[in-house]
A tleap script that builds the chain and sets N, CA, C and O, in Angstrom:
source leaprc.protein.ff14SB
mol = sequence {
  NMET GLN THR GLN ASN PRO PHE LEU ASP GLU
  MET ALA LYS LEU THR THR ALA ALA MET GLY
  LEU ALA GLN ALA ALA GLY GLU GLU ALA LYS
  ALA ALA PHE ARG ALA GLN THR ASP ARG LEU
  VAL ALA GLU LEU ASP LEU VAL ARG ARG GLU
  ASP PHE ASP ALA LEU LYS ALA GLU LEU ALA
  GLY LEU ARG ALA GLU VAL GLU ALA LEU ARG
  GLY LYS LYS ALA ALA SER ALA ALA LYS LYS
  GLN ALA CASP
}
set mol.1.N position { -37.949 16.514 1.563 }
set mol.1.CA position { -38.484 16.623 2.894 }
set mol.1.C position { -38.252 18.045 3.386 }
set mol.1.O position { -37.110 18.476 3.542 }
set mol.2.N position { -39.297 18.744 3.619 }
set mol.2.CA position { -39.192 20.121 4.077 }
set mol.2.C position { -39.644 20.211 5.530 }
set mol.2.O position { -40.596 19.557 5.954 }
set mol.3.N position { -38.943 21.023 6.257 }
set mol.3.CA position { -39.305 21.249 7.655 }
set mol.3.C position { -39.663 22.723 7.827 }
set mol.3.O position { -39.644 23.495 6.868 }
set mol.4.N position { -39.976 23.084 9.011 }
set mol.4.CA position { -40.280 24.480 9.308 }
set mol.4.C position { -39.000 25.286 9.523 }
set mol.4.O position { -39.037 26.516 9.542 }
set mol.5.N position { -37.888 24.611 9.682 }
set mol.5.CA position { -36.632 25.283 9.974 }
set mol.5.C position { -35.811 25.426 8.684 }
set mol.5.O position { -35.370 24.411 8.144 }
set mol.6.N position { -35.590 26.632 8.174 }
set mol.6.CA position { -34.826 26.808 6.942 }
set mol.6.C position { -33.374 26.338 7.081 }
set mol.6.O position { -32.776 25.888 6.104 }
set mol.7.N position { -32.816 26.436 8.259 }
set mol.7.CA position { -31.446 25.964 8.478 }
set mol.7.C position { -31.349 24.454 8.236 }
set mol.7.O position { -30.421 23.980 7.581 }
set mol.8.N position { -32.305 23.716 8.765 }
set mol.8.CA position { -32.305 22.266 8.564 }
set mol.8.C position { -32.544 21.907 7.100 }
set mol.8.O position { -31.953 20.956 6.588 }
set mol.9.N position { -33.406 22.661 6.430 }
set mol.9.CA position { -33.626 22.431 4.996 }
set mol.9.C position { -32.332 22.632 4.210 }
set mol.9.O position { -31.995 21.835 3.335 }
set mol.10.N position { -31.620 23.694 4.531 }
set mol.10.CA position { -30.367 23.985 3.838 }
set mol.10.C position { -29.318 22.914 4.142 }
set mol.10.O position { -28.562 22.521 3.254 }
set mol.11.N position { -29.268 22.445 5.371 }
set mol.11.CA position { -28.326 21.375 5.745 }
set mol.11.C position { -28.652 20.083 4.999 }
set mol.11.O position { -27.749 19.366 4.567 }
set mol.12.N position { -29.935 19.792 4.850 }
set mol.12.CA position { -30.340 18.587 4.118 }
set mol.12.C position { -29.916 18.688 2.660 }
set mol.12.O position { -29.440 17.708 2.086 }
set mol.13.N position { -30.082 19.856 2.056 }
set mol.13.CA position { -29.661 20.051 0.660 }
set mol.13.C position { -28.153 19.894 0.528 }
set mol.13.O position { -27.671 19.236 -0.393 }
set mol.14.N position { -27.413 20.497 1.444 }
set mol.14.CA position { -25.945 20.396 1.404 }
set mol.14.C position { -25.480 18.958 1.595 }
set mol.14.O position { -24.548 18.503 0.933 }
set mol.15.N position { -26.136 18.254 2.501 }
set mol.15.CA position { -25.774 16.858 2.746 }
set mol.15.C position { -26.045 16.010 1.515 }
set mol.15.O position { -25.232 15.159 1.155 }
set mol.16.N position { -27.183 16.237 0.866 }
set mol.16.CA position { -27.519 15.492 -0.352 }
set mol.16.C position { -26.510 15.787 -1.456 }
set mol.16.O position { -26.066 14.878 -2.158 }
set mol.17.N position { -26.152 17.050 -1.607 }
set mol.17.CA position { -25.170 17.429 -2.624 }
set mol.17.C position { -23.808 16.813 -2.314 }
set mol.17.O position { -23.118 16.336 -3.215 }
set mol.18.N position { -23.428 16.824 -1.049 }
set mol.18.CA position { -22.133 16.246 -0.660 }
set mol.18.C position { -22.096 14.745 -0.925 }
set mol.18.O position { -21.071 14.215 -1.354 }
set mol.19.N position { -23.190 14.068 -0.677 }
set mol.19.CA position { -23.240 12.620 -0.932 }
set mol.19.C position { -23.117 12.338 -2.431 }
set mol.19.O position { -22.456 11.382 -2.838 }
set mol.20.N position { -23.753 13.169 -3.236 }
set mol.20.CA position { -23.629 13.027 -4.693 }
set mol.20.C position { -22.203 13.228 -5.155 }
set mol.20.O position { -21.705 12.479 -5.995 }
set mol.21.N position { -21.545 14.235 -4.611 }
set mol.21.CA position { -20.145 14.488 -4.962 }
set mol.21.C position { -19.241 13.348 -4.495 }
set mol.21.O position { -18.327 12.936 -5.210 }
set mol.22.N position { -19.500 12.853 -3.311 }
set mol.22.CA position { -18.692 11.743 -2.788 }
set mol.22.C position { -18.863 10.500 -3.658 }
set mol.22.O position { -17.894 9.790 -3.927 }
set mol.23.N position { -20.079 10.239 -4.092 }
set mol.23.CA position { -20.322 9.078 -4.942 }
set mol.23.C position { -19.617 9.245 -6.287 }
set mol.23.O position { -19.011 8.302 -6.796 }
set mol.24.N position { -19.699 10.447 -6.859 }
set mol.24.CA position { -19.026 10.713 -8.129 }
set mol.24.C position { -17.512 10.585 -7.977 }
set mol.24.O position { -16.844 10.033 -8.851 }
set mol.25.N position { -16.976 11.087 -6.883 }
set mol.25.CA position { -15.533 10.983 -6.637 }
set mol.25.C position { -15.120 9.524 -6.474 }
set mol.25.O position { -14.056 9.119 -6.942 }
set mol.26.N position { -15.956 8.744 -5.815 }
set mol.26.CA position { -15.666 7.319 -5.652 }
set mol.26.C position { -15.642 6.597 -6.985 }
set mol.26.O position { -14.767 5.765 -7.228 }
set mol.27.N position { -16.590 6.907 -7.846 }
set mol.27.CA position { -16.624 6.288 -9.177 }
set mol.27.C position { -15.408 6.702 -10.002 }
set mol.27.O position { -14.836 5.890 -10.729 }
set mol.28.N position { -15.023 7.958 -9.884 }
set mol.28.CA position { -13.853 8.442 -10.617 }
set mol.28.C position { -12.576 7.766 -10.110 }
set mol.28.O position { -11.711 7.399 -10.905 }
set mol.29.N position { -12.459 7.604 -8.807 }
set mol.29.CA position { -11.294 6.931 -8.232 }
set mol.29.C position { -11.255 5.473 -8.675 }
set mol.29.O position { -10.188 4.937 -8.977 }
set mol.30.N position { -12.402 4.846 -8.713 }
set mol.30.CA position { -12.488 3.450 -9.149 }
set mol.30.C position { -12.041 3.312 -10.608 }
set mol.30.O position { -11.297 2.392 -10.946 }
set mol.31.N position { -12.492 4.220 -11.463 }
set mol.31.CA position { -12.103 4.191 -12.873 }
set mol.31.C position { -10.603 4.437 -13.033 }
set mol.31.O position { -9.951 3.785 -13.848 }
set mol.32.N position { -10.057 5.370 -12.261 }
set mol.32.CA position { -8.621 5.653 -12.337 }
set mol.32.C position { -7.810 4.462 -11.857 }
set mol.32.O position { -6.782 4.135 -12.451 }
set mol.33.N position { -8.256 3.808 -10.792 }
set mol.33.CA position { -7.556 2.629 -10.282 }
set mol.33.C position { -7.591 1.502 -11.310 }
set mol.33.O position { -6.589 0.820 -11.527 }
set mol.34.N position { -8.751 1.308 -11.943 }
set mol.34.CA position { -8.872 0.256 -12.949 }
set mol.34.C position { -7.962 0.539 -14.142 }
set mol.34.O position { -7.327 -0.379 -14.660 }
set mol.35.N position { -7.890 1.784 -14.580 }
set mol.35.CA position { -7.016 2.148 -15.695 }
set mol.35.C position { -5.557 1.926 -15.335 }
set mol.35.O position { -4.789 1.411 -16.148 }
set mol.36.N position { -5.173 2.301 -14.142 }
set mol.36.CA position { -3.792 2.108 -13.689 }
set mol.36.C position { -3.465 0.620 -13.597 }
set mol.36.O position { -2.375 0.195 -13.980 }
set mol.37.N position { -4.397 -0.156 -13.095 }
set mol.37.CA position { -4.191 -1.605 -12.984 }
set mol.37.C position { -4.057 -2.237 -14.361 }
set mol.37.O position { -3.184 -3.078 -14.574 }
set mol.38.N position { -4.914 -1.842 -15.300 }
set mol.38.CA position { -4.824 -2.370 -16.669 }
set mol.38.C position { -3.485 -2.027 -17.301 }
set mol.38.O position { -2.889 -2.853 -17.993 }
set mol.39.N position { -3.010 -0.801 -17.061 }
set mol.39.CA position { -1.706 -0.395 -17.603 }
set mol.39.C position { -0.588 -1.241 -17.006 }
set mol.39.O position { 0.316 -1.675 -17.720 }
set mol.40.N position { -0.649 -1.473 -15.707 }
set mol.40.CA position { 0.373 -2.267 -15.038 }
set mol.40.C position { 0.368 -3.713 -15.538 }
set mol.40.O position { 1.427 -4.299 -15.761 }
set mol.41.N position { -0.807 -4.277 -15.711 }
set mol.41.CA position { -0.921 -5.647 -16.215 }
set mol.41.C position { -0.327 -5.739 -17.621 }
set mol.41.O position { 0.360 -6.707 -17.944 }
set mol.42.N position { -0.589 -4.739 -18.449 }
set mol.42.CA position { -0.041 -4.741 -19.804 }
set mol.42.C position { 1.486 -4.614 -19.779 }
set mol.42.O position { 2.175 -5.270 -20.559 }
set mol.43.N position { 2.010 -3.776 -18.890 }
set mol.43.CA position { 3.464 -3.608 -18.791 }
set mol.43.C position { 4.149 -4.884 -18.329 }
set mol.43.O position { 5.223 -5.227 -18.823 }
set mol.44.N position { 3.538 -5.586 -17.388 }
set mol.44.CA position { 4.159 -6.788 -16.833 }
set mol.44.C position { 3.938 -8.013 -17.708 }
set mol.44.O position { 4.493 -9.077 -17.435 }
set mol.45.N position { 3.132 -7.875 -18.758 }
set mol.45.CA position { 2.853 -8.963 -19.689 }
set mol.45.C position { 2.286 -10.180 -18.949 }
set mol.45.O position { 2.727 -11.310 -19.156 }
set mol.46.N position { 1.313 -9.927 -18.096 }
set mol.46.CA position { 0.688 -10.991 -17.326 }
set mol.46.C position { -0.308 -11.771 -18.174 }
set mol.46.O position { -0.796 -11.277 -19.189 }
set mol.47.N position { -0.600 -12.986 -17.749 }
set mol.47.CA position { -1.521 -13.866 -18.463 }
set mol.47.C position { -2.812 -13.950 -17.663 }
set mol.47.O position { -2.787 -14.035 -16.435 }
set mol.48.N position { -3.930 -13.926 -18.360 }
set mol.48.CA position { -5.222 -14.076 -17.693 }
set mol.48.C position { -5.375 -15.500 -17.174 }
set mol.48.O position { -4.811 -16.440 -17.734 }
set mol.49.N position { -6.132 -15.649 -16.113 }
set mol.49.CA position { -6.307 -16.947 -15.459 }
set mol.49.C position { -6.889 -17.986 -16.412 }
set mol.49.O position { -6.471 -19.144 -16.391 }
set mol.50.N position { -7.851 -17.588 -17.248 }
set mol.50.CA position { -8.473 -18.526 -18.180 }
set mol.50.C position { -7.447 -19.072 -19.174 }
set mol.50.O position { -7.456 -20.262 -19.490 }
set mol.51.N position { -6.557 -18.193 -19.668 }
set mol.51.CA position { -5.520 -18.631 -20.600 }
set mol.51.C position { -4.536 -19.572 -19.909 }
set mol.51.O position { -4.116 -20.576 -20.485 }
set mol.52.N position { -4.176 -19.240 -18.678 }
set mol.52.CA position { -3.264 -20.087 -17.919 }
set mol.52.C position { -3.863 -21.474 -17.703 }
set mol.52.O position { -3.182 -22.480 -17.897 }
set mol.53.N position { -5.129 -21.532 -17.303 }
set mol.53.CA position { -5.783 -22.812 -17.067 }
set mol.53.C position { -5.891 -23.631 -18.349 }
set mol.53.O position { -5.741 -24.852 -18.314 }
set mol.54.N position { -6.149 -22.972 -19.480 }
set mol.54.CA position { -6.237 -23.676 -20.760 }
set mol.54.C position { -4.879 -24.269 -21.130 }
set mol.54.O position { -4.800 -25.420 -21.558 }
set mol.55.N position { -3.819 -23.494 -20.968 }
set mol.55.CA position { -2.474 -24.003 -21.270 }
set mol.55.C position { -2.071 -25.122 -20.317 }
set mol.55.O position { -1.413 -26.081 -20.720 }
set mol.56.N position { -2.462 -24.999 -19.066 }
set mol.56.CA position { -2.159 -26.038 -18.083 }
set mol.56.C position { -2.834 -27.357 -18.467 }
set mol.56.O position { -2.222 -28.421 -18.378 }
set mol.57.N position { -4.096 -27.281 -18.893 }
set mol.57.CA position { -4.815 -28.487 -19.315 }
set mol.57.C position { -4.188 -29.079 -20.570 }
set mol.57.O position { -4.065 -30.297 -20.692 }
set mol.58.N position { -3.789 -28.215 -21.506 }
set mol.58.CA position { -3.142 -28.698 -22.730 }
set mol.58.C position { -1.814 -29.382 -22.417 }
set mol.58.O position { -1.491 -30.416 -23.002 }
set mol.59.N position { -1.054 -28.809 -21.504 }
set mol.59.CA position { 0.215 -29.395 -21.099 }
set mol.59.C position { 0.013 -30.757 -20.441 }
set mol.59.O position { 0.781 -31.686 -20.691 }
set mol.60.N position { -1.003 -30.878 -19.610 }
set mol.60.CA position { -1.286 -32.159 -18.966 }
set mol.60.C position { -1.624 -33.211 -20.018 }
set mol.60.O position { -1.195 -34.360 -19.909 }
set mol.61.N position { -2.387 -32.823 -21.032 }
set mol.61.CA position { -2.713 -33.750 -22.116 }
set mol.61.C position { -1.471 -34.167 -22.891 }
set mol.61.O position { -1.318 -35.338 -23.238 }
set mol.62.N position { -0.589 -33.220 -23.162 }
set mol.62.CA position { 0.646 -33.540 -23.879 }
set mol.62.C position { 1.554 -34.453 -23.057 }
set mol.62.O position { 2.189 -35.355 -23.603 }
set mol.63.N position { 1.614 -34.222 -21.757 }
set mol.63.CA position { 2.420 -35.103 -20.900 }
set mol.63.C position { 1.882 -36.523 -20.921 }
set mol.63.O position { 2.654 -37.480 -20.974 }
set mol.64.N position { 0.571 -36.667 -20.880 }
set mol.64.CA position { -0.037 -37.993 -20.931 }
set mol.64.C position { 0.272 -38.662 -22.268 }
set mol.64.O position { 0.551 -39.859 -22.320 }
set mol.65.N position { 0.220 -37.889 -23.341 }
set mol.65.CA position { 0.523 -38.430 -24.672 }
set mol.65.C position { 1.983 -38.880 -24.760 }
set mol.65.O position { 2.278 -39.936 -25.321 }
set mol.66.N position { 2.893 -38.078 -24.206 }
set mol.66.CA position { 4.322 -38.439 -24.210 }
set mol.66.C position { 4.540 -39.733 -23.415 }
set mol.66.O position { 5.278 -40.620 -23.846 }
set mol.67.N position { 3.889 -39.827 -22.251 }
set mol.67.CA position { 4.026 -41.048 -21.455 }
set mol.67.C position { 3.491 -42.268 -22.210 }
set mol.67.O position { 4.078 -43.348 -22.141 }
set mol.68.N position { 2.397 -42.098 -22.917 }
set mol.68.CA position { 1.839 -43.206 -23.701 }
set mol.68.C position { 2.814 -43.607 -24.812 }
set mol.68.O position { 3.013 -44.796 -25.062 }
set mol.69.N position { 3.409 -42.637 -25.468 }
set mol.69.CA position { 4.380 -42.941 -26.523 }
set mol.69.C position { 5.623 -43.616 -25.952 }
set mol.69.O position { 6.180 -44.522 -26.573 }
set mol.70.N position { 6.056 -43.180 -24.775 }
set mol.70.CA position { 7.202 -43.836 -24.135 }
set mol.70.C position { 6.877 -45.292 -23.802 }
set mol.70.O position { 7.716 -46.180 -23.954 }
set mol.71.N position { 5.655 -45.517 -23.349 }
set mol.71.CA position { 5.229 -46.885 -23.058 }
set mol.71.C position { 5.227 -47.743 -24.311 }
set mol.71.O position { 5.677 -48.889 -24.281 }
set mol.72.N position { 4.725 -47.201 -25.407 }
set mol.72.CA position { 4.726 -47.941 -26.679 }
set mol.72.C position { 6.145 -48.228 -27.146 }
set mol.72.O position { 6.433 -49.317 -27.641 }
set mol.73.N position { 7.036 -47.242 -26.987 }
set mol.73.CA position { 8.430 -47.400 -27.400 }
set mol.73.C position { 9.100 -48.493 -26.565 }
set mol.73.O position { 9.828 -49.330 -27.098 }
set mol.74.N position { 8.852 -48.481 -25.271 }
set mol.74.CA position { 9.442 -49.483 -24.399 }
set mol.74.C position { 8.889 -50.872 -24.734 }
set mol.74.O position { 9.637 -51.849 -24.723 }
set mol.75.N position { 7.606 -50.969 -25.028 }
set mol.75.CA position { 7.004 -52.258 -25.383 }
set mol.75.C position { 7.575 -52.745 -26.715 }
set mol.75.O position { 7.853 -53.932 -26.884 }
set mol.76.N position { 7.747 -51.822 -27.650 }
set mol.76.CA position { 8.307 -52.197 -28.947 }
set mol.76.C position { 9.760 -52.659 -28.801 }
set mol.76.O position { 10.166 -53.624 -29.448 }
set mol.77.N position { 10.537 -51.987 -27.966 }
set mol.77.CA position { 11.931 -52.383 -27.737 }
set mol.77.C position { 11.998 -53.733 -27.051 }
set mol.77.O position { 12.849 -54.557 -27.384 }
set mol.78.N position { 11.105 -53.969 -26.091 }
set mol.78.CA position { 11.089 -55.256 -25.409 }
set mol.78.C position { 10.706 -56.370 -26.351 }
set mol.78.O position { 11.246 -57.473 -26.267 }
set mol.79.N position { 9.783 -56.094 -27.243 }
set mol.79.CA position { 9.342 -57.106 -28.231 }
set mol.79.C position { 10.481 -57.453 -29.182 }
set mol.79.O position { 10.680 -58.619 -29.523 }
set mol.80.N position { 11.232 -56.430 -29.611 }
set mol.80.CA position { 12.360 -56.653 -30.525 }
set mol.80.C position { 13.438 -57.500 -29.839 }
set mol.80.O position { 14.046 -58.363 -30.472 }
set mol.81.N position { 13.675 -57.252 -28.543 }
set mol.81.CA position { 14.693 -58.027 -27.831 }
set mol.81.C position { 14.234 -59.454 -27.634 }
set mol.81.O position { 15.047 -60.378 -27.602 }
set mol.82.N position { 12.931 -59.636 -27.501 }
set mol.82.CA position { 12.403 -60.989 -27.292 }
set mol.82.C position { 12.493 -61.816 -28.572 }
set mol.82.O position { 12.604 -63.041 -28.518 }
set mol.83.N position { 12.444 -61.143 -29.721 }
set mol.83.CA position { 12.496 -61.865 -30.993 }
set mol.83.C position { 13.874 -62.204 -31.366 }
set mol.83.O position { 14.098 -62.815 -32.412 }
savepdb mol mol.pdb
quit
């Protein structure tokens, strides 16, 4: 967009350049933050949510299996006492 005023043209160019630099700086800051966060997660040995949920579901299944086995054991013991 060109106007008759060279000062305004120059200001528009500077503003466009500044916005480009600001966007690039924002992307660079975002990448640096992500790298720092990944490093921190690795240091703390954190678990991803998907892995946690999978282990939680597996644990619930194992608890149900243990309860079923306890029930069978109790029924078997009761049967032996009845005989």
